[in-house]
ChimeraX commands (.cxc) that place a marker at each C-alpha (Angstrom):
marker #1 position 126.33,171.63,138.14 radius 0.5
marker #1 position 126.60,170.79,141.57 radius 0.5
marker #1 position 130.07,169.34,143.24 radius 0.5
marker #1 position 130.06,165.67,143.76 radius 0.5
marker #1 position 131.78,165.10,146.78 radius 0.5
marker #1 position 135.44,163.44,146.72 radius 0.5
marker #1 position 135.33,159.92,148.74 radius 0.5
marker #1 position 138.65,158.62,150.04 radius 0.5
marker #1 position 139.72,155.00,147.85 radius 0.5
marker #1 position 139.41,153.77,151.25 radius 0.5
marker #1 position 135.80,154.31,151.78 radius 0.5
marker #1 position 135.01,153.51,148.27 radius 0.5
marker #1 position 136.82,150.16,148.79 radius 0.5
marker #1 position 134.99,149.80,152.67 radius 0.5
marker #1 position 131.61,149.69,150.68 radius 0.5
marker #1 position 133.06,147.27,147.81 radius 0.5
marker #1 position 133.89,144.81,150.53 radius 0.5
marker #1 position 130.63,145.45,152.54 radius 0.5
marker #1 position 128.59,144.35,149.15 radius 0.5
marker #1 position 130.63,141.64,148.56 radius 0.5
marker #1 position 130.58,139.96,152.30 radius 0.5
marker #1 position 127.63,140.86,152.67 radius 0.5
marker #1 position 126.02,139.07,149.58 radius 0.5
marker #1 position 127.95,136.21,150.81 radius 0.5
marker #1 position 126.32,136.17,154.22 radius 0.5
marker #1 position 123.16,136.38,152.35 radius 0.5
marker #1 position 123.77,133.38,150.05 radius 0.5
marker #1 position 124.99,131.74,153.27 radius 0.5
marker #1 position 121.44,130.09,154.51 radius 0.5
marker #1 position 120.98,128.60,150.72 radius 0.5
marker #1 position 124.43,127.08,150.47 radius 0.5
marker #1 position 123.98,125.35,153.87 radius 0.5
marker #1 position 120.74,123.91,152.91 radius 0.5
marker #1 position 122.42,122.32,149.60 radius 0.5
marker #1 position 125.59,121.13,151.36 radius 0.5
marker #1 position 126.47,117.81,149.98 radius 0.5
marker #1 position 128.75,116.84,152.93 radius 0.5
marker #1 position 129.30,117.73,156.50 radius 0.5
marker #1 position 132.82,119.23,155.15 radius 0.5
marker #1 position 131.25,121.43,152.73 radius 0.5
marker #1 position 128.83,122.57,155.17 radius 0.5
marker #1 position 131.42,123.84,157.93 radius 0.5
marker #1 position 133.79,125.24,155.29 radius 0.5
marker #1 position 130.40,127.38,154.41 radius 0.5
marker #1 position 130.01,128.00,158.20 radius 0.5
marker #1 position 133.39,128.87,158.29 radius 0.5
marker #1 position 133.23,131.47,155.13 radius 0.5
marker #1 position 130.05,133.10,156.84 radius 0.5
marker #1 position 131.82,133.88,160.25 radius 0.5
marker #1 position 134.62,135.21,158.11 radius 0.5
marker #1 position 132.37,137.31,156.15 radius 0.5
marker #1 position 130.73,138.48,159.05 radius 0.5
marker #1 position 134.05,139.82,160.87 radius 0.5
marker #1 position 134.72,141.37,157.78 radius 0.5
marker #1 position 131.32,143.35,157.40 radius 0.5
marker #1 position 131.82,144.25,161.10 radius 0.5
marker #1 position 135.40,145.66,160.65 radius 0.5
marker #1 position 134.65,147.46,157.46 radius 0.5
marker #1 position 131.62,148.50,158.65 radius 0.5
marker #1 position 133.39,150.69,161.22 radius 0.5
marker #1 position 134.96,152.79,158.37 radius 0.5
marker #1 position 132.52,155.92,157.08 radius 0.5
marker #1 position 130.28,154.84,154.56 radius 0.5
marker #1 position 130.31,157.26,151.55 radius 0.5
marker #1 position 126.45,157.10,152.04 radius 0.5
marker #1 position 126.88,158.57,155.69 radius 0.5
marker #1 position 129.45,160.98,154.09 radius 0.5
marker #1 position 127.13,162.07,151.27 radius 0.5
marker #1 position 124.56,162.56,154.09 radius 0.5
marker #1 position 126.43,165.14,155.83 radius 0.5
marker #1 position 127.31,167.15,152.92 radius 0.5
marker #1 position 123.94,167.41,152.03 radius 0.5
marker #1 position 121.65,170.76,152.94 radius 0.5
marker #1 position 119.28,170.63,156.20 radius 0.5
marker #1 position 115.78,169.67,155.20 radius 0.5
marker #1 position 112.87,171.62,155.66 radius 0.5
marker #1 position 111.61,171.10,158.99 radius 0.5
marker #1 position 108.10,169.99,159.65 radius 0.5
marker #1 position 106.97,173.36,161.07 radius 0.5
marker #1 position 107.90,174.80,158.01 radius 0.5
marker #1 position 106.26,172.39,156.06 radius 0.5
marker #1 position 103.11,172.72,157.73 radius 0.5
marker #1 position 102.86,176.55,157.70 radius 0.5
marker #1 position 103.56,176.54,154.25 radius 0.5
marker #1 position 100.66,173.51,153.41 radius 0.5
marker #1 position 98.45,175.71,156.05 radius 0.5
marker #1 position 99.06,178.95,154.02 radius 0.5
marker #1 position 98.64,177.45,150.52 radius 0.5
marker #1 position 95.33,175.66,151.28 radius 0.5
marker #1 position 94.48,179.45,152.47 radius 0.5
marker #1 position 93.92,178.39,156.34 radius 0.5
marker #1 position 96.25,180.61,157.37 radius 0.5
marker #1 position 95.42,184.54,156.75 radius 0.5
marker #1 position 96.37,187.89,157.77 radius 0.5
marker #1 position 96.76,187.26,161.37 radius 0.5
marker #1 position 99.90,184.97,160.53 radius 0.5
marker #1 position 102.66,185.61,161.45 radius 0.5
marker #1 position 104.87,187.25,158.80 radius 0.5
marker #1 position 107.91,185.50,156.26 radius 0.5
marker #1 position 110.63,186.86,158.64 radius 0.5
marker #1 position 108.87,185.38,161.86 radius 0.5
marker #1 position 108.59,182.10,160.13 radius 0.5
marker #1 position 111.97,182.23,158.91 radius 0.5
marker #1 position 113.50,183.20,162.18 radius 0.5
marker #1 position 111.78,180.34,164.13 radius 0.5
marker #1 position 112.62,177.61,161.62 radius 0.5
marker #1 position 116.11,178.71,162.21 radius 0.5
marker #1 position 115.95,178.64,166.10 radius 0.5
marker #1 position 114.42,175.36,165.87 radius 0.5
marker #1 position 117.42,173.90,163.48 radius 0.5
marker #1 position 119.68,175.86,165.98 radius 0.5
marker #1 position 117.57,173.79,168.65 radius 0.5
marker #1 position 118.22,170.31,166.33 radius 0.5
marker #1 position 121.79,170.77,166.21 radius 0.5
marker #1 position 122.32,171.31,169.77 radius 0.5
marker #1 position 120.67,168.58,170.84 radius 0.5
marker #1 position 122.91,166.50,168.16 radius 0.5
marker #1 position 126.22,168.00,169.78 radius 0.5
marker #1 position 127.33,166.04,172.37 radius 0.5
marker link #1:1,2 radius 0.2
marker link #1:2,3 radius 0.2
marker link #1:3,4 radius 0.2
marker link #1:4,5 radius 0.2
marker link #1:5,6 radius 0.2
marker link #1:6,7 radius 0.2
marker link #1:7,8 radius 0.2
marker link #1:8,9 radius 0.2
marker link #1:9,10 radius 0.2
marker link #1:10,11 radius 0.2
marker link #1:11,12 radius 0.2
marker link #1:12,13 radius 0.2
marker link #1:13,14 radius 0.2
marker link #1:14,15 radius 0.2
marker link #1:15,16 radius 0.2
marker link #1:16,17 radius 0.2
marker link #1:17,18 radius 0.2
marker link #1:18,19 radius 0.2
marker link #1:19,20 radius 0.2
marker link #1:20,21 radius 0.2
marker link #1:21,22 radius 0.2
marker link #1:22,23 radius 0.2
marker link #1:23,24 radius 0.2
marker link #1:24,25 radius 0.2
marker link #1:25,26 radius 0.2
marker link #1:26,27 radius 0.2
marker link #1:27,28 radius 0.2
marker link #1:28,29 radius 0.2
marker link #1:29,30 radius 0.2
marker link #1:30,31 radius 0.2
marker link #1:31,32 radius 0.2
marker link #1:32,33 radius 0.2
marker link #1:33,34 radius 0.2
marker link #1:34,35 radius 0.2
marker link #1:35,36 radius 0.2
marker link #1:36,37 radius 0.2
marker link #1:37,38 radius 0.2
marker link #1:38,39 radius 0.2
marker link #1:39,40 radius 0.2
marker link #1:40,41 radius 0.2
marker link #1:41,42 radius 0.2
marker link #1:42,43 radius 0.2
marker link #1:43,44 radius 0.2
marker link #1:44,45 radius 0.2
marker link #1:45,46 radius 0.2
marker link #1:46,47 radius 0.2
marker link #1:47,48 radius 0.2
marker link #1:48,49 radius 0.2
marker link #1:49,50 radius 0.2
marker link #1:50,51 radius 0.2
marker link #1:51,52 radius 0.2
marker link #1:52,53 radius 0.2
marker link #1:53,54 radius 0.2
marker link #1:54,55 radius 0.2
marker link #1:55,56 radius 0.2
marker link #1:56,57 radius 0.2
marker link #1:57,58 radius 0.2
marker link #1:58,59 radius 0.2
marker link #1:59,60 radius 0.2
marker link #1:60,61 radius 0.2
marker link #1:61,62 radius 0.2
marker link #1:62,63 radius 0.2
marker link #1:63,64 radius 0.2
marker link #1:64,65 radius 0.2
marker link #1:65,66 radius 0.2
marker link #1:66,67 radius 0.2
marker link #1:67,68 radius 0.2
marker link #1:68,69 radius 0.2
marker link #1:69,70 radius 0.2
marker link #1:70,71 radius 0.2
marker link #1:71,72 radius 0.2
marker link #1:72,73 radius 0.2
marker link #1:73,74 radius 0.2
marker link #1:74,75 radius 0.2
marker link #1:75,76 radius 0.2
marker link #1:76,77 radius 0.2
marker link #1:77,78 radius 0.2
marker link #1:78,79 radius 0.2
marker link #1:79,80 radius 0.2
marker link #1:80,81 radius 0.2
marker link #1:81,82 radius 0.2
marker link #1:82,83 radius 0.2
marker link #1:83,84 radius 0.2
marker link #1:84,85 radius 0.2
marker link #1:85,86 radius 0.2
marker link #1:86,87 radius 0.2
marker link #1:87,88 radius 0.2
marker link #1:88,89 radius 0.2
marker link #1:89,90 radius 0.2
marker link #1:90,91 radius 0.2
marker link #1:91,92 radius 0.2
marker link #1:92,93 radius 0.2
marker link #1:93,94 radius 0.2
marker link #1:94,95 radius 0.2
marker link #1:95,96 radius 0.2
marker link #1:96,97 radius 0.2
marker link #1:97,98 radius 0.2
marker link #1:98,99 radius 0.2
marker link #1:99,100 radius 0.2
marker link #1:100,101 radius 0.2
marker link #1:101,102 radius 0.2
marker link #1:102,103 radius 0.2
marker link #1:103,104 radius 0.2
marker link #1:104,105 radius 0.2
marker link #1:105,106 radius 0.2
marker link #1:106,107 radius 0.2
marker link #1:107,108 radius 0.2
marker link #1:108,109 radius 0.2
marker link #1:109,110 radius 0.2
marker link #1:110,111 radius 0.2
marker link #1:111,112 radius 0.2
marker link #1:112,113 radius 0.2
marker link #1:113,114 radius 0.2
marker link #1:114,115 radius 0.2
marker link #1:115,116 radius 0.2
marker link #1:116,117 radius 0.2
marker link #1:117,118 radius 0.2
marker link #1:118,119 radius 0.2
view
């Protein structure tokens, strides 16, 4: 059974807060449209602005989605997928590089990508 990544309470609360205040922001246009008086209109508008600031503040925390993505294994490179597809179709035969060479190229490709991402 795979291990579940442990999320801090701070991250979980930030995710829940972003969902709640994001929903408030999503409902705001309808609430502005049906506001019965000017005071309600301005109240809904203030609620939208406050929710926007809260969502912005909470977005500075690392979301659980980003944490999960960081913990995932690297996906197969496009090169690996194309070579595998061509081999399955029979278009790459004996003159194709060996599996060891292909794995070495793929590893080099992954290292190059990681070096580019690193500041």
